[in-house]
C-alpha positions in Angstrom: 34.2 13.6 139.7 36.3 11.2 136.8 34.3 13.4 134.2 35.1 16.6 135.8 38.7 15.6 136.5 38.9 14.8 132.6 37.7 18.0 131.6 40.0 20.2 134.0 42.7 18.4 132.5 41.9 19.1 128.9 41.7 22.7 129.9 45.6 23.0 131.0 47.3 23.4 127.6 44.8 25.8 126.4 45.0 28.0 129.2 48.8 27.6 129.6 48.5 28.4 125.5 46.2 31.3 126.0 48.4 33.0 129.2 51.3 32.5 126.8 49.8 34.5 124.1 48.9 37.4 126.5 52.1 37.5 128.5 54.2 38.0 125.0 51.3 40.6 124.0 52.5 42.3 127.2 56.2 41.7 126.6 55.6 43.4 123.5 53.6 46.3 124.5 56.7 48.4 125.3 58.0 47.5 121.4 56.7 50.2 118.7 56.3 49.0 115.2 57.5 52.1 113.2 58.8 50.1 109.8 55.3 51.4 108.1 55.9 55.0 108.7 55.9 56.6 105.9 54.0 59.7 106.1 55.5 63.2 106.8 55.2 64.6 109.9 52.8 66.9 109.7 51.1 63.9 108.8 51.8 61.9 112.0 48.3 60.6 112.7 48.3 58.6 109.9 51.7 56.9 110.8 50.9 53.7 113.1 54.3 53.8 114.7 53.0 56.2 117.7 50.5 53.5 119.3 51.0 50.5 117.3 53.5 47.8 119.3 54.4 44.1 118.6 51.8 43.2 121.4 49.3 44.2 119.1 51.0 41.9 116.3 50.8 38.8 119.2 47.1 39.2 120.0 46.0 37.5 117.0 47.7 34.0 118.2 44.6 34.1 120.7 42.5 33.3 117.6 44.9 30.3 116.5 44.8 28.5 120.1 41.1 28.4 119.7 40.6 27.1 116.3 42.9 24.6 117.7 40.9 24.0 120.6 38.0 23.8 119.1 39.2 21.5 116.3 39.9 18.7 119.2 37.7 19.3 121.9 34.6 21.4 120.1 33.4 24.6 121.6 32.4 23.4 125.3 36.3 23.4 126.0 36.9 26.1 124.0 34.4 28.3 125.9 35.1 27.3 129.0 39.2 27.8 128.8 38.2 31.2 127.8 36.5 31.8 131.0 39.1 30.3 133.2 41.8 31.9 131.6 40.0 35.4 132.2 38.9 34.9 135.7 42.8 33.3 136.4 43.6 36.7 134.7 41.2 38.7 136.4 42.7 37.3 140.1 46.2 38.2 139.0 44.7 42.0 138.3 43.2 41.6 141.7 46.3 41.0 143.2 48.6 43.2 141.7 46.2 46.1 142.8 46.1 44.9 146.3 49.8 44.6 146.3 50.9 47.5 144.3 48.2 49.7 144.1 45.8 50.6 141.4 47.9 53.6 140.5 51.1 51.3 139.8 49.1 48.6 138.0 47.2 51.3 135.5 50.8 52.7 134.9 51.9 49.3 134.0 49.1 47.9 131.9 46.4 50.4 131.5 43.5 52.4 132.9 40.5 50.4 134.6 38.0 51.6 131.4 40.7 50.7 129.0 41.1 47.3 130.5 37.5 46.8 130.9 37.0 47.9 127.3 39.7 45.3 126.4 37.9 42.6 128.2 34.7 43.1 126.9 35.9 43.4 123.2 38.6 40.4 123.2 36.1 38.2 125.1 33.2 39.0 122.6 35.8 38.3 119.8 37.0 35.0 121.2 32.9 33.9 121.5 32.5 35.0 117.8 35.3 32.7 117.0 34.5 29.9 118.5 30.9 29.9 117.2 31.8 30.9 113.8 34.4 27.8 113.4 32.0 25.5 115.0 29.1 26.4 112.6 31.3 26.4 109.2 33.7 23.7 110.4 33.4 20.9 107.5 34.9 20.4 104.2 36.8 22.3 102.7 38.7 22.3 106.0 39.9 25.9 106.1 36.7 27.6 106.5 36.5 27.4 110.1 39.6 28.1 111.1 39.7 31.1 108.4 36.6 32.3 109.1 36.7 31.6 113.2 39.8 33.8 113.3 38.7 36.7 110.8 35.3 37.3 112.5 37.0 37.2 116.1 39.6 39.5 115.4 37.3 41.9 113.4 34.6 41.8 116.2 37.1 42.2 118.5 38.9 45.2 116.7 35.6 46.8 116.1 34.4 46.8 119.4 37.5 47.9 120.9 38.6 50.4 118.6 35.3 51.6 117.3 34.3 53.1 120.8 37.5 55.5 120.8 34.9 57.5 118.2 32.9 58.6 121.1 35.0 61.2 122.8 38.7 60.2 121.8 41.1 63.0 121.9 43.1 60.9 119.3 42.5 59.8 115.9 40.3 56.3 116.0 39.8 55.6 112.3 43.4 55.2 111.2 43.6 52.3 114.4 40.3 50.9 113.4 41.7 50.4 109.9 45.0 48.8 110.6 43.8 46.4 113.2 41.2 45.5 110.8 43.9 44.9 108.3 45.9 43.3 110.5 43.5 41.1 111.9 42.6 40.2 108.0 45.7 39.0 107.2 46.5 37.3 110.6 43.3 34.7 109.6 45.1 33.9 106.4 48.4 33.3 108.3 46.7 31.2 111.1 45.5 28.9 108.1 48.8 28.2 107.3 50.0 27.4 110.4 46.6 25.6 111.5 47.5 23.5 108.6 50.8 22.8 109.7 49.6 21.2 112.9 46.6 19.5 111.8 48.7 16.1 111.6 49.5 16.7 115.2 46.4 17.9 116.9 43.6 15.4 115.9 40.0 16.0 116.6 38.0 13.9 119.1 35.2 11.6 118.0 32.4 14.0 116.7 34.3 16.7 115.9 35.7 15.9 112.5 35.7 18.0 109.2 38.1 20.6 110.2 
């Protein structure tokens, strides 16, 4: 029982951090990023400003959180934190649907199909990120956080935006390329944030090197 309570205690902060990223992404989902719209109106589909939001830019923080959790507690706690987070989000979604109705929830978030695809793609990316980090952790220290964030983000972007190729009416290749670039850039940025936090988040015995 004591070990179970300790395991739950370890997940409180990681789950709260993951929730925070999702909340930040949701809050930014209505603000569009138009600073990079350089193409003329007849090539509107090349400009990301009609679909890219600040919520998209916040999501890569998920992989920074997973890197830090993996550094301190290892892959077991990281995977458990992901599962608990998704379970709580599913509970909130079910409550919202039963309280406000499916149409209202889909109007505020997305259709059930899109939400299911998002869940599957991001869950796969999270698992890949955790696995890659654990496999390459060691010296030099930067490999694990960089490759963990990079491959996790690319898997998510590939699965979520790649499936738009099947029956999607809007251009999908542009979205896939933009998001792949964002997650690649975020992987570099996450390394610097990770480096700044390494002194404060020390690994438990057996999880050193990264």
